[in-house]
C-alpha positions as CSV (number, residue, x, y, z in Angstrom):
1,M,-64.9,22.4,90.1
2,F,-64.3,23.8,86.6
3,P,-66.2,21.0,84.8
4,R,-69.2,21.7,86.9
5,V,-69.1,25.4,86.0
6,L,-69.0,24.5,82.3
7,Q,-72.0,22.2,82.7
8,L,-74.1,25.0,84.2
9,G,-73.0,27.3,81.4
10,H,-74.4,24.7,78.9
11,V,-77.7,24.3,80.8
12,L,-78.5,28.0,81.0
13,P,-79.9,28.4,77.4
14,K,-82.3,25.5,78.0
15,A,-83.5,27.1,81.2
16,Q,-84.2,30.4,79.3
17,K,-86.2,28.5,76.7
18,Q,-88.3,26.9,79.4
19,F,-89.0,30.2,81.0
20,S,-90.1,31.6,77.6
21,L,-92.5,28.8,77.1
22,S,-93.9,29.4,80.5
23,L,-94.6,33.0,79.6
24,R,-96.5,32.0,76.4
25,S,-98.6,29.6,78.5
26,F,-99.5,32.4,81.0
27,S,-100.6,34.6,78.1
28,L,-103.0,31.9,76.9
29,T,-104.5,31.6,80.4
30,S,-105.0,35.4,80.5
31,T,-107.1,35.3,77.3
32,R,-109.4,32.7,78.8
33,F,-110.0,34.8,81.9
34,A,-110.8,37.8,79.7
35,G,-113.5,35.7,78.0
36,H,-114.9,34.6,81.4
37,N,-115.0,38.3,82.5
38,K,-117.0,39.3,79.4
39,W,-119.5,36.5,80.0
40,S,-119.9,37.7,83.6
41,K,-120.7,41.2,82.4
42,I,-123.3,39.8,80.0
43,K,-125.0,37.8,82.7
44,H,-125.0,40.8,85.0
45,R,-126.5,43.0,82.3
46,K,-129.1,40.4,81.6
47,G,-129.9,40.1,85.3
48,L,-130.6,43.9,85.4
49,E,-132.8,43.7,82.4
50,D,-134.8,40.8,83.8
51,A,-135.2,42.7,87.1
52,K,-136.5,45.7,85.2
53,K,-139.0,43.6,83.3
54,S,-140.1,41.9,86.5
55,K,-141.0,45.3,88.0
56,I,-142.8,46.4,84.9
57,Y,-144.8,43.2,84.7
58,G,-145.6,43.3,88.4
59,K,-146.9,46.9,88.2
60,A,-149.0,46.0,85.2
61,A,-150.5,43.0,87.1
62,R,-151.3,45.2,90.1
63,D,-153.0,47.8,88.0
64,I,-155.1,45.2,86.2
65,I,-156.2,43.5,89.4
66,S,-157.0,46.8,91.0
67,A,-159.1,48.0,88.1
68,A,-161.0,44.8,88.0
69,K,-161.6,45.0,91.8
70,A,-162.7,48.6,91.6
71,S,-165.4,48.0,89.0
72,G,-166.3,44.5,89.8
73,T,-165.8,43.0,86.3
74,T,-163.0,41.6,84.3
75,N,-164.6,42.5,81.0
76,P,-162.7,45.5,79.5
77,E,-165.6,46.4,77.3
78,E,-167.7,47.0,80.5
79,N,-164.8,48.4,82.6
80,S,-163.0,51.5,81.3
81,L,-160.5,51.4,84.1
82,L,-159.5,47.9,83.2
83,A,-159.4,48.7,79.5
84,A,-157.0,51.6,80.3
85,A,-154.8,49.3,82.5
86,I,-154.6,46.7,79.8
87,R,-153.7,49.3,77.2
88,R,-150.9,50.6,79.4
89,A,-149.6,47.1,80.0
90,K,-149.4,46.4,76.2
91,D,-147.7,49.8,75.7
92,A,-145.1,48.8,78.3
93,G,-144.4,45.5,76.4
94,V,-146.1,43.1,78.8
95,P,-146.7,39.8,76.9
96,K,-150.2,38.9,76.0
97,E,-150.1,35.7,78.0
98,N,-149.1,37.6,81.1
99,I,-152.1,39.9,80.7
100,E,-154.5,37.0,80.2
101,S,-153.1,35.2,83.2
102,T,-153.6,38.2,85.4
103,L,-157.2,38.6,84.1
104,E,-157.9,34.9,85.0
105,R,-156.4,35.5,88.4
106,A,-158.6,38.6,89.0
107,E,-161.7,36.6,87.8
108,R,-160.9,33.7,90.3
109,T,-160.6,36.0,93.3
110,K,-163.4,38.4,92.4
111,G,-165.8,38.8,95.3
112,H,-164.8,35.4,96.7
113,G,-163.4,34.7,100.1
114,Q,-162.6,36.9,103.1
115,A,-160.6,40.1,102.9
116,M,-157.5,40.0,105.1
117,L,-154.7,42.4,105.9
118,F,-151.2,41.6,107.2
119,E,-148.7,44.1,108.6
120,A,-144.9,43.4,108.8
121,I,-141.6,45.1,109.2
122,Y,-138.4,44.4,107.2
123,N,-134.9,45.2,108.4
124,G,-136.4,46.9,111.4
125,T,-137.4,50.0,109.5
126,I,-139.4,49.2,106.3
127,G,-143.1,48.8,106.8
128,I,-145.1,46.4,104.7
129,I,-148.9,46.1,104.3
130,I,-150.3,43.0,102.5
131,E,-153.9,42.9,101.3
132,C,-155.3,39.4,100.7
133,R,-158.6,37.7,99.8
134,S,-158.9,34.1,100.8
135,D,-161.4,31.2,100.9
136,N,-159.1,29.4,103.4
137,V,-157.9,31.7,106.2
138,N,-155.5,29.2,107.8
139,R,-153.8,28.5,104.5
140,T,-153.3,32.2,103.7
141,V,-152.0,33.0,107.2
142,K,-149.5,30.1,107.0
143,R,-148.3,31.1,103.5
144,V,-147.8,34.7,104.3
145,K,-146.0,34.1,107.6
146,D,-143.8,31.5,105.9
147,L,-142.8,33.9,103.2
148,L,-142.1,36.7,105.7
149,T,-139.9,34.4,107.8
150,A,-138.0,33.1,104.7
151,Y,-137.2,36.6,103.6
152,R,-136.2,38.1,107.0
153,A,-139.4,40.0,107.7
154,R,-141.6,39.7,110.8
155,P,-145.3,40.4,111.5
156,T,-145.8,43.6,113.6
157,P,-148.2,46.6,113.5
158,V,-147.1,49.2,110.9
159,K,-150.3,51.0,109.9
160,F,-149.1,54.1,111.7
161,M,-146.5,54.4,109.0
162,F,-149.1,54.6,106.2
163,Q,-152.2,56.5,105.3
164,Q,-155.2,54.8,103.7
165,R,-156.7,57.1,101.0
166,G,-158.7,57.3,97.8
167,Y,-156.5,57.7,94.8
168,V,-157.4,58.8,91.2
169,K,-155.2,59.4,88.2
170,V,-156.8,61.3,85.3
171,R,-155.6,62.2,81.8
172,I,-157.0,65.6,80.8
173,G,-156.5,68.6,78.5
174,D,-156.3,72.3,79.2
175,D,-159.5,72.3,81.3
176,M,-157.8,70.7,84.3
177,E,-158.6,73.7,86.6
178,V,-162.3,73.4,85.8
179,L,-162.3,69.8,86.8
180,L,-160.4,70.5,90.1
181,D,-162.8,73.2,91.0
182,Q,-165.8,70.9,90.6
183,V,-164.2,68.1,92.6
184,M,-163.1,70.5,95.4
185,N,-166.8,71.5,95.8
186,V,-167.7,68.1,97.0
187,C,-164.8,67.1,99.2
188,S,-161.3,67.9,100.4
189,I,-158.5,66.7,98.0
190,D,-154.8,67.0,97.4
191,F,-153.5,66.9,93.9
192,A,-150.5,67.1,91.6
193,E,-150.1,67.6,87.9
194,W,-148.2,65.1,85.8
195,N,-146.7,65.4,82.3
196,E,-145.2,62.7,80.0
197,E,-142.7,63.0,77.2
198,S,-145.4,61.9,74.8
199,G,-147.2,65.2,75.5
200,Q,-150.0,63.6,77.6
201,R,-150.8,65.4,80.8
202,G,-153.2,65.0,83.7
203,V,-153.6,65.1,87.4
204,E,-153.4,62.8,90.4
205,L,-155.9,63.3,93.2
206,V,-156.1,61.8,96.7
207,C,-159.0,62.1,99.1
208,P,-160.4,60.4,102.2
209,P,-161.4,56.8,101.3
210,E,-165.1,57.4,102.0
211,D,-165.1,60.3,99.5
212,L,-163.7,58.3,96.5
213,S,-167.2,57.6,95.1
214,K,-168.0,61.3,95.2
215,V,-164.8,62.2,93.4
216,M,-165.4,59.6,90.7
217,K,-169.0,60.8,90.1
218,Q,-167.7,64.4,89.5
219,I,-165.0,63.2,87.2
220,A,-167.5,61.0,85.2
221,D,-169.9,63.9,84.8
222,F,-167.0,66.1,83.7
223,A,-165.7,63.5,81.2
224,S,-169.0,63.4,79.4
225,T,-168.3,67.0,78.2
226,S,-164.5,66.8,78.0
227,P,-163.3,64.4,75.3
228,L,-159.7,64.3,76.5
229,C,-160.7,63.4,80.1
230,E,-160.0,59.8,80.9
231,V,-159.6,58.0,84.3
232,L,-156.5,55.9,84.3
233,A,-156.6,54.6,87.9
234,S,-159.1,54.7,90.8
235,E,-158.6,52.8,94.0
236,V,-158.3,52.9,97.8
237,N,-154.7,52.2,98.6
238,W,-152.1,52.6,101.4
239,A,-149.3,55.2,101.0
240,P,-146.4,55.9,103.3
241,L,-146.6,59.1,105.4
242,E,-142.8,59.4,105.3
243,P,-141.4,57.6,102.2
244,Q,-138.0,56.0,102.6
245,E,-135.2,55.9,100.1
246,A,-133.9,52.4,99.0
247,E,-130.2,51.6,98.6
248,E,-129.7,50.0,95.2
249,D,-128.1,46.6,94.7
250,T,-127.7,45.7,98.4
251,E,-128.3,42.3,99.9
252,E,-131.1,43.7,102.0
253,M,-132.9,45.3,99.1
254,N,-132.5,42.2,97.0
255,Y,-134.2,40.1,99.8
256,L,-137.0,42.7,100.0
257,E,-137.6,42.7,96.2
258,N,-137.7,38.9,96.3
259,L,-140.2,38.9,99.2
260,I,-142.5,41.3,97.3
261,E,-142.3,39.2,94.2
262,A,-143.0,36.0,96.1
263,L,-146.0,37.6,97.8
264,E,-147.5,39.0,94.6
265,E,-147.2,35.5,92.9
266,N,-149.5,34.1,95.7
267,D,-153.1,33.9,94.4
268,D,-154.4,35.0,97.8
269,V,-152.5,38.3,97.8
270,E,-154.1,41.2,96.1
271,R,-151.7,44.1,96.8
272,V,-148.4,44.7,98.6
273,Y,-147.4,48.2,99.9
274,T,-144.1,49.3,101.4
275,T,-142.8,52.5,102.9
276,L,-140.3,52.6,100.1
277,E,-142.9,53.7,97.6
278,P,-142.8,57.4,96.6
279,N,-145.7,59.5,97.8
280,H,-146.0,63.3,97.2
281,L,-149.7,63.5,98.1
282,I,-151.4,63.4,101.5
283,A,-155.1,63.2,101.9
284,D,-156.8,65.4,104.5
285,V,-158.6,62.8,106.6
286,S,-159.2,64.9,109.7
């Protein structure tokens, strides 16, 4: 028995040495994990930046196409709305090739094909309206329905969740009240003032769709005598009657954002509206 005890006593320092080496090895592994975690944070941050850029580029494309559609030309020298939309896109950092691609798309679809409108619901609560123009109805119907199915949405009536209205955004100086008085003399409007950190200010106006041309004529007449007055946007659009708040970074919202992006990339789709869009103005269409 004693010899065996002595043997264990001699082995014990070697076991301690092995345990010490094991600890050093574990420390090296921990360092590698720290590097991996750092790369994960970088990828996550880049993903957020890419998503932000995608939203900016998407909004710029919608504004450009809407401006081209409203005035019937893709020549910014003949279309002040389009010139303003392009200028805002450049100021927002949208690449030149993106702007040119959007103008080409607007030219291809200008006045061609049949206007179409699709209604859908996402997650049982979020309404979606999709405006299209197509030279092949069957193709467009299939593409839109396939996208809705792929991203967990389904066709169903949702117009009751929206209001169709004329919308105008104007940059103006201190004579805003004079302009509003003139516009209110020709039709019923709702409006809200806006201000930017750059010092620019103006007003947003909404009206019944059929009165948009009257509003634009009044603004054009007023702008001829007011050098600071400039129309930044003019369109007939769909706005939610009761806007909903979105939950950030959830699987459901990621699917919806991907659906909207996929729809907007389709050449047949002109605009996509959802009940998640903010809306603080309601037109009196009674």
